[in-house]
C-alpha positions as CSV (number, residue, x, y, z in Angstrom):
1,M,-13.5,-34.1,-5.6
2,Q,-13.9,-37.8,-5.1
3,I,-10.1,-38.3,-5.7
4,D,-9.3,-35.7,-3.1
5,L,-11.6,-37.5,-0.6
6,I,-10.0,-40.9,-1.3
7,F,-6.5,-39.4,-1.0
8,G,-7.5,-37.7,2.3
9,V,-8.8,-40.9,3.8
10,I,-5.6,-42.8,2.8
11,V,-3.5,-40.0,4.4
12,L,-5.6,-40.1,7.5
13,I,-5.3,-43.9,7.8
14,L,-1.5,-43.9,7.3
15,S,-1.0,-41.0,9.7
16,I,-3.0,-42.8,12.4
17,V,-1.0,-46.0,11.8
18,L,2.3,-44.1,12.1
19,H,0.9,-42.5,15.2
20,E,0.2,-45.8,16.8
21,V,3.5,-47.5,15.7
22,A,5.4,-44.6,17.3
23,H,3.7,-45.3,20.7
24,G,4.8,-48.9,20.5
25,Y,8.3,-48.1,19.2
26,M,8.9,-45.6,22.0
27,A,7.7,-48.2,24.6
28,N,10.0,-50.8,23.1
29,R,12.9,-48.4,23.3
30,L,12.1,-47.7,26.9
31,G,12.2,-51.4,27.8
32,D,8.6,-52.6,27.3
33,P,8.3,-55.1,24.5
34,T,4.5,-55.6,24.8
35,A,3.6,-53.9,21.5
36,R,6.4,-55.6,19.6
37,L,5.4,-59.0,21.0
38,A,1.7,-58.3,20.1
39,G,2.7,-57.6,16.5
40,R,1.8,-53.9,16.6
41,L,5.1,-52.5,15.3
42,T,3.8,-52.9,11.8
43,L,2.6,-50.4,9.1
44,N,-0.1,-52.9,8.1
45,P,-3.4,-50.9,8.8
46,I,-5.4,-54.1,9.5
47,S,-3.4,-54.7,12.7
48,H,-4.4,-51.3,14.0
49,I,-8.1,-51.0,13.0
50,D,-10.6,-50.6,15.8
51,P,-14.1,-51.4,14.6
52,I,-15.7,-48.5,16.5
53,G,-13.0,-45.9,16.3
54,S,-11.6,-46.6,12.8
55,L,-14.9,-47.5,11.1
56,L,-18.1,-46.6,12.9
57,L,-17.2,-43.2,14.4
58,P,-15.6,-41.7,11.2
59,G,-18.5,-43.2,9.2
60,L,-21.1,-41.6,11.4
61,L,-19.3,-38.3,11.4
62,L,-19.1,-38.4,7.6
63,L,-22.7,-39.4,7.1
64,S,-24.0,-36.8,9.6
65,Q,-21.8,-33.9,8.3
66,P,-24.6,-32.4,6.1
67,F,-26.7,-32.1,9.2
68,T,-24.2,-31.4,12.0
69,H,-21.7,-29.5,9.9
70,F,-18.9,-31.0,12.1
71,P,-15.8,-29.5,10.6
72,F,-13.4,-32.5,11.1
73,L,-13.3,-36.2,10.4
74,I,-11.9,-37.8,13.5
75,G,-11.3,-41.5,14.4
76,Y,-8.9,-43.6,16.5
77,A,-7.1,-46.8,16.1
78,K,-6.9,-49.8,18.4
79,P,-4.7,-48.6,21.3
80,V,-1.2,-50.0,21.3
81,P,-0.7,-52.1,24.4
82,Y,2.1,-51.4,26.8
83,N,3.0,-52.0,30.4
84,P,4.0,-48.8,32.2
85,Y,5.8,-50.8,34.9
86,N,8.3,-52.0,32.3
87,L,9.2,-48.5,31.2
88,R,12.6,-47.0,32.2
89,G,12.6,-43.6,33.7
90,K,10.1,-41.7,35.8
91,Y,8.5,-40.0,32.7
92,G,8.4,-43.1,30.5
93,E,4.6,-43.1,30.2
94,G,4.6,-39.4,29.1
95,L,7.2,-40.1,26.5
96,V,5.2,-43.0,25.1
97,A,2.1,-40.8,25.0
98,F,3.9,-37.9,23.2
99,A,5.6,-40.2,20.6
100,G,2.3,-40.5,18.7
101,P,1.3,-36.8,18.3
102,G,5.0,-36.0,18.1
103,T,5.3,-38.2,15.0
104,N,2.3,-36.4,13.5
105,L,3.9,-33.0,14.2
106,L,7.1,-34.1,12.6
107,I,5.3,-35.2,9.4
108,A,3.4,-31.9,9.3
109,V,6.6,-29.9,9.7
110,I,8.4,-31.9,7.0
111,F,5.6,-31.4,4.4
112,G,4.9,-27.8,5.5
113,L,8.6,-26.8,5.1
114,L,8.7,-28.6,1.7
115,I,5.9,-26.3,0.6
116,R,7.6,-23.2,2.1
117,F,11.1,-23.8,0.5
118,T,10.4,-25.8,-2.7
119,S,7.0,-24.6,-3.9
120,A,8.6,-23.0,-7.0
121,Q,9.6,-26.5,-8.1
122,L,6.3,-28.2,-7.1
123,G,3.2,-28.2,-9.3
124,P,-0.2,-27.1,-7.9
125,D,-1.4,-30.7,-7.4
126,L,1.7,-31.6,-5.4
127,I,1.4,-28.5,-3.3
128,N,-2.2,-29.3,-2.5
129,A,-1.3,-32.9,-1.7
130,F,1.5,-31.8,0.7
131,A,-0.7,-29.2,2.3
132,L,-3.4,-31.9,3.0
133,I,-0.8,-34.2,4.5
134,A,0.5,-31.4,6.8
135,Y,-3.1,-30.3,7.7
136,I,-4.3,-33.8,8.6
137,N,-1.2,-34.5,10.7
138,L,-1.4,-31.2,12.5
139,L,-5.1,-32.0,13.2
140,L,-4.2,-35.4,14.6
141,A,-1.4,-34.0,16.7
142,L,-3.4,-31.1,18.2
143,F,-6.5,-33.2,18.8
144,N,-4.5,-36.0,20.6
145,L,-2.7,-33.4,22.7
146,I,-5.9,-32.2,24.3
147,P,-5.3,-33.0,28.0
148,V,-8.5,-35.1,28.5
149,P,-8.5,-38.9,28.8
150,P,-8.2,-41.1,26.9
151,L,-6.2,-38.8,24.6
152,D,-2.4,-38.7,24.7
153,G,-2.4,-35.2,26.0
154,S,-3.7,-36.4,29.4
155,K,-0.6,-38.6,30.0
156,V,1.7,-35.9,28.7
157,L,0.2,-33.3,31.1
158,S,0.4,-35.8,33.9
159,A,4.1,-36.2,33.3
160,L,4.6,-32.4,33.2
161,F,2.7,-32.1,36.4
162,G,5.0,-34.7,37.9
163,M,7.9,-32.4,37.1
164,V,6.3,-29.5,38.8
165,S,4.3,-30.8,41.7
166,P,3.5,-34.3,43.0
167,G,0.3,-33.0,44.4
168,L,-0.9,-31.7,41.0
169,E,0.1,-35.1,39.5
170,R,-2.0,-37.0,42.0
171,A,-5.0,-34.7,41.6
172,Y,-4.9,-35.0,37.9
173,G,-4.4,-38.7,38.2
174,I,-7.7,-39.0,40.1
175,F,-9.4,-37.0,37.4
176,R,-8.0,-39.2,34.7
177,L,-9.0,-42.4,36.5
178,N,-12.6,-41.2,36.9
179,F,-12.9,-40.0,33.3
180,E,-11.4,-43.2,31.9
181,R,-14.2,-45.2,33.7
182,L,-16.5,-43.8,30.9
183,G,-14.8,-46.1,28.5
184,V,-12.9,-45.2,25.3
185,F,-15.9,-44.8,23.1
186,S,-18.1,-42.8,25.6
187,G,-15.1,-40.6,26.5
188,T,-14.4,-39.9,22.8
189,L,-18.0,-39.0,22.2
190,L,-17.9,-36.6,25.1
191,I,-14.7,-35.1,23.8
192,L,-16.2,-34.7,20.3
193,F,-19.2,-33.0,21.8
194,L,-17.0,-30.4,23.6
195,F,-14.8,-30.2,20.5
196,Y,-17.8,-29.3,18.4
197,Y,-18.4,-26.1,20.3
198,L,-14.7,-25.3,20.5
199,S,-14.0,-26.0,16.8
200,P,-14.0,-22.4,15.6
201,Y,-11.0,-21.7,17.9
202,F,-9.4,-25.0,17.1
203,S,-9.8,-24.3,13.4
204,A,-8.2,-20.8,13.8
205,L,-5.2,-22.3,15.6
206,L,-4.8,-25.1,13.1
207,L,-4.9,-22.8,10.1
208,S,-2.5,-20.4,11.8
209,L,0.0,-23.1,12.4
210,L,-0.4,-24.4,8.9
211,S,0.2,-21.0,7.5
212,L,3.3,-20.5,9.7
213,L,4.7,-23.8,8.4
214,T,4.0,-23.3,4.7
215,G,4.5,-19.6,4.5
216,A,1.2,-19.4,2.6
217,R,-1.9,-17.3,3.5
218,I,-4.7,-19.7,4.3
């Protein structure tokens, strides 16, 4: 059990690091070198650790789990810096935002399909490890795609609104601005509070997608 917990924490940290590096890499590809110049295009976890989001928040959730029964361990890394005015294209900010959860989705798909198509060649321990990797990355992707600031989904939705209606984009932009005034930590706590009550539906969606990927009944 302790080994499973340690492995899960390692997978979570590496998945968050890849998520953040993907943001910076996409920004760099679109013409903004801010993340690269800040040394954030690295897989070294130390460069991405946020004292509150990477240590305090997950620690509090873990310690309070016996009392709150919160079903997920969530945290966030130090946001990757980028300058939206340097990005090429009208939807550059949306692409940078989607790069993080998109990377987590790609990882989940790869390991889920490995279970689906090669499970006969894999031992039980490896299947469980692959399933945990897919599960954690699906969780990160879906959570970050919630369209509420400061999560990536808010910028993705703003870009989608921009494709449909400038009025919708402006209205949602005002909502984003007002919500972001809460600050990252306060906003995240509010999201976690709402997420707690929606977790049964989120869990059902998460497990359905994992079952769809792996072909296993979960």
